[in-house]
N, C-alpha and C positions, 0 to 999 in steps of 0.2 A: 307687257299687257297692263292694262290699268284698271283696278277695281279695289275701292276703298275699304272692302270688307275683307279682304284676303291678304295675307303676306305677299309681299312682291319680290320678283327677282327682277336684275338686271341683265339685258342680253349682254354676256360676256363678249361674244364676237364682235358686236356692233355691226353696223351695215356699211362699212368701208369697201372701197372698189375691190380689195384684195378678197374679202370676205364673199362679196357678190360673185366674183370672179370664180370663186370654187363652187359656190351654190348653184350656179348656172350648169355645171356639169353634171348635174343630178338628173336622172331619168326616171320613170316608173318602172324600166327595166332593171338599172342598177341601184335602184333606192328602194323600190316596193316590190320587189318579186314574190315575195310572201304574201302580199295581197292579190297578185293578178289573177290566181283561180276563182277568188270570189268575186270577180267584177262580170257583170254582163251587161248588155245592152239594155238601154231604158231605166237603169237605176240614177237615183238622184244622190249626189256624193257632196259631203263638204270636206274641204281641204283645209285644215286649221294650221296656221304658222305656214303659209304656203310659200314666203320668201318671193324668190323671182318668179316663180310660177312655172317653171320647166315641167315638174311633175303632176301639177295641176292640168297643165295643157294636155299630156299625155293622158289622163285620167279621163279628160272629156273626149277623147278620141276614142277611148277603149270604152266608153259606155255609149258613146253616141250612135246613130244621130237622134235618137229619142230620149235618151237618158241626159243628165245635166249636172254641172259642177258649180258650186258656190265655192269660192276660194278667198280665205281672210286672213289677215296679218294684222300685227298692232302698229305697222309702220305704214304711214299714208305713202311716204315715197316709194317703199318698195311696193306697195299694192300697185301703183301706178305704173311702175317698170313690168308687173306681172302682167297687167292688162294689156300693155303696149305687146309684149311676147306674145300674148293670145291673138291678139288682133294681125299680128305679122304671120302666124299660122293660118289665119282665115278661119279661127274658130267661132262659132257661132251660139254654142250651147254651155257656156261660161260666163259666170258674171263674179264681179270681185267686190269687196267691202273691207273696210277697217273694222275690226272685231276684237274683243277681249275674251279669251278662251273660258275664263272664269264666269263670264257672264254673256254667254252667246244670244244675239238678237233673234234667235228663231224658236218656233212653236217646238213643243215636245215632240218626239216621234217623227219629224219631218225628213229624215235622211236615211236612205238604206245603207250608207256606207259613210262613216266619218275617219277620216285619215288625218295622221299629225306625224311627219318626219321631223327627227331631231328637233322635238318642241319641249318635251316633258324635262328634259335635262336642265333647262333654264329657268323652271318655275320652283317658286318658293314652297307651293302646295300642288304636286301633279295629281294627287289623287283628288282633289278637289278639280282639276281639270278633266280627269277621267270621268268622273262624276258627271259633270257637266256636258262632257261629249256622249255619254250613256244618255243623259235626257233627251237629247235631240236626236238619238238614233231610234229607228223604227222597231216594233216589234218583229224580231228574226233578222234583224239588221246586224251589222259588223262594226265594231270600233277598232281601229287597226293603227298601231303604235310602234315606231322604230327609233332606236336613240344609240348611238355609240357608247362605248365604255373604255373611258380614258386609261384606268388602271390597267385594262386589259392590252392597249396597244404596244405593239413589240416591233422591233426594228434592228437591223445590222448594217454596217458596224455599229459597236455600241459607243456612240460618241457621248462624251459628259454633257456637252451641251442639250443633247436632246433629253438625257435626264433631267437637267435644271429646267427645260422647257415644260417637260410633264408636270414637274413638280410645282412649278411656278402657276400652270394653267390651272390645275385642279385646286391650288390655293385660291387663285383669283375667283374661279367659278364658285366656289363656296362662300367667298366674300361676300359675292353677288346675291347669294341666297339661292343658287342653283346646286344641282347634285351632277358633277361630271360623269360618275361612275353608274350612270342610270341605266346602262342596258342589263345589267345584271337584276335590277330592281323591277323591271316592268312587269314581271309576272305578280311579284308582291303588291306592287301599286294596284294592278287591276282586280286582283282579288278584294284589296281592301276599299277598291271604289263600288263593289258590290257585285262585279260581274259573276256570273254561275258558271260561265264554259269559256275557259281561257286556253287557247293553244299558244303556247311559247315556241319560239325557235330564235335560230342566230344566224348569221350571215358576215361576210367579211369584204373588205375593199383591200386590195394588194397593189402596192406600187413598186414595181420593180424593173422595170425597163427604163431606158435613159429618158425617154420622153415623160412617162409618168413620173421618174423621180424629179425631174425637172420643175413640171409643174406642181407636184405637191410639195418639194423644199421651197420653192420660191414664193408659194403662196403662204406656207408657214413661217418664212422669214420676214415676208412683208407685213404679216398678222401680229409678229412678236413685236414689232416697233411701232404699228401704226393702227392697230384696232382697238376695239374697247378691252380687251385682253391687257394691252399695254397701258391704256388709261388706268386701269384699275390698280395694275401692279405698280406704278409710279405715286399713285394717290394714296395708296396703302401702305406704302414704304416695303413692299415686297421685293423690289428691283430697282436698279439705278438705270439711267438711259444707258450707261456703259455695259451695264450687264445684259441688258435687252439687247444691244449690239452685237455681244459676244455670242449669246443664243442664235441670234440672226445668222451669223458667221458660220456658226455650225451646222446650222439647216443647209446652209449653200454648200459646205464642204461635203454635205451628204449627197447633194444632188449629183455630185461628179464621182462619188464612188461607184467604180465598175460592179461592185458585188452588192450595191445598196438595196435594202429590201425592208418594207414597210408594211403592217398589217393593222387595220382598223376592225375590231369586233364590234358588231351590232347586235343588241337583244330586239326581239321583235315579240308582239303579240297580237293575237286575232281574239277579240272578247267579245261575247254575247250574252244576252241574259241578263 
């Protein structure tokens, strides 16, 4: 996101094929369940940091046919992919734009729902982002945010390479100006942004079947050596190419563990007022 008035963070994952492959698996059901009871047909929704648009498209279906979605991201390339996904699904009540969450190009009070999934953890000033999301939300509307908490991730077997991965990711994310342990902070950030009514919750993803292990582990193996995380780790001297390759190989060993299990904890907030 680009705004010269605020400190910035670099998107640690980047938009490589491995990252986008992972993000395309996200749906409203598996990634925004806490928001679904607040959705009704006819609402106007802003989806901030929409990525490849799979959640955005689901939201458009849920508030349609009379409601609509505006989905924005800082990457023009990703916005184009999201628009293509919506077109493939035949959706006509959704539009896409490149926008900065710290300076949204929309009038105050224009949206009934403002949603962000896995966005705030990558920002240098998540409270400022929440204030801007609050600005464009209508009276009585809701701001919804969900972020993973990396320090709360847990797995079995306890392979040392995965310990190295977690330490390296958290270090790289913070070097880029973000906060990888965002989930536990969402309530505090929402209150600091001025919301008077905040409902906090949590949910998890679990990867424990052979197919889930293969998908999750191969995704992170690829991301460890070829994503924005890898570029940051190498540029900052946090790891060598050989060390990144060793972590990736650890991920691949985990994928074939018959007892392999991995859980991702997410913090969530529904904020009003």
